[in-house]
C-alpha positions as CSV (number, residue, x, y, z in Angstrom):
1,M,88.5,57.4,-66.4
2,I,89.2,53.7,-66.5
3,V,85.7,53.1,-68.0
4,V,86.3,55.6,-70.8
5,S,89.8,54.2,-71.5
6,S,88.4,50.7,-71.7
7,F,85.6,51.8,-74.0
8,L,88.0,53.5,-76.4
9,M,90.3,50.5,-76.5
10,L,87.5,48.1,-77.3
11,N,86.2,50.4,-80.1
12,C,89.6,51.0,-81.7
13,T,90.0,48.6,-84.7
14,D,92.8,48.4,-87.1
15,T,91.9,48.6,-90.7
16,V,93.5,45.8,-92.6
17,I,93.7,46.5,-96.4
18,M,95.2,44.2,-99.0
19,H,96.3,45.7,-102.3
20,F,96.0,44.0,-105.7
21,I,97.2,45.3,-109.0
22,V,95.4,43.3,-111.8
23,K,96.5,43.7,-115.4
24,N,94.6,42.3,-118.3
25,E,97.2,41.1,-120.8
26,T,94.7,39.3,-123.0
27,Q,93.1,40.7,-126.2
28,H,89.7,40.3,-124.6
29,N,87.8,42.2,-121.8
30,L,87.5,40.4,-118.5
31,N,84.0,40.5,-117.1
32,N,82.7,40.0,-113.5
33,L,86.2,40.2,-112.0
34,E,86.2,39.2,-108.3
35,I,88.9,38.9,-105.7
36,K,88.0,37.4,-102.3
37,V,89.5,35.8,-99.2
38,T,88.7,32.4,-97.8
39,G,85.3,32.5,-96.0
40,G,84.7,36.2,-96.3
41,A,85.4,39.5,-97.8
42,A,85.2,40.0,-101.6
43,I,85.6,42.9,-104.0
44,S,84.0,42.8,-107.4
45,D,84.4,44.9,-110.5
46,S,82.3,44.6,-113.5
47,I,84.9,44.8,-116.3
48,L,88.7,45.0,-116.9
49,Y,89.4,46.1,-120.4
50,S,92.0,44.5,-122.6
51,G,95.5,46.0,-121.9
52,K,94.4,47.9,-118.8
53,S,95.3,47.6,-115.1
54,K,93.3,48.2,-111.9
55,H,94.4,48.8,-108.3
56,I,92.0,46.9,-106.1
57,L,91.7,47.4,-102.4
58,L,90.3,44.6,-100.2
59,N,89.2,45.4,-96.7
60,M,90.1,42.4,-94.5
61,S,89.3,44.0,-91.2
62,N,86.2,41.9,-90.5
63,I,87.2,38.5,-91.7
64,P,87.5,35.6,-89.2
65,K,90.9,35.5,-87.5
66,H,92.2,32.3,-89.0
67,D,94.5,31.3,-91.9
68,G,93.4,31.3,-95.5
69,G,94.1,32.4,-99.0
70,Y,92.8,34.5,-101.8
71,S,91.0,33.7,-105.1
72,I,90.4,35.5,-108.3
73,K,87.5,34.8,-110.6
74,Y,86.5,36.3,-113.9
75,N,84.8,35.6,-117.2
76,L,86.9,35.4,-120.3
77,Q,84.8,35.0,-123.4
78,D,82.6,32.0,-122.6
79,S,84.6,30.6,-119.8
80,I,84.6,31.3,-116.0
81,I,88.2,31.2,-114.7
82,M,89.0,30.8,-111.0
83,H,92.4,30.6,-109.4
84,N,93.4,30.3,-105.8
85,F,96.7,31.9,-104.6
86,G,98.5,33.4,-101.7
87,Y,98.2,33.1,-98.0
88,Y,97.2,35.1,-94.9
89,T,97.5,34.2,-91.3
90,N,95.2,35.0,-88.3
91,G,93.2,37.2,-90.6
92,Y,96.2,39.4,-91.6
93,P,98.1,39.5,-94.9
94,I,101.7,38.4,-94.8
95,N,102.6,40.9,-97.5
96,N,101.3,44.2,-98.8
97,L,100.6,43.7,-102.5
98,Y,99.9,41.1,-105.1
99,Q,100.6,41.9,-108.8
100,I,98.4,39.8,-111.0
101,N,99.0,39.6,-114.7
102,I,96.3,37.7,-116.5
103,Q,97.3,36.2,-119.9
104,I,95.2,34.2,-122.3
105,D,96.4,30.8,-121.0
106,T,98.0,31.6,-117.6
107,I,97.9,33.9,-114.5
108,I,101.3,35.3,-113.2
109,I,101.1,36.4,-109.6
110,K,104.0,38.2,-107.8
111,E,104.1,39.1,-104.1
112,D,105.5,42.4,-102.9
């Protein structure tokens, strides 16, 4: 019984999911959209159309258990835009959701 209990405890993992809502407030489509964490997990989407939003889920369950942040990268016309933001600790988010509003000349990020 002790062996079975130990085996089950070792194989139980918590799924850690971070939520992002990304809104394209530009007049152009965003290509090669990518959100990732320092040193690990990334989620990519091919395109975010002008005026549209997407709810993106990032599985952080298997990232190293250290502190880090997030980055967003995308192509806007002929430019590659990359922006670092946020913070997580010991591999776990400190909040549940980031709302990311992409404008032509800035990125507005709110934590929830």
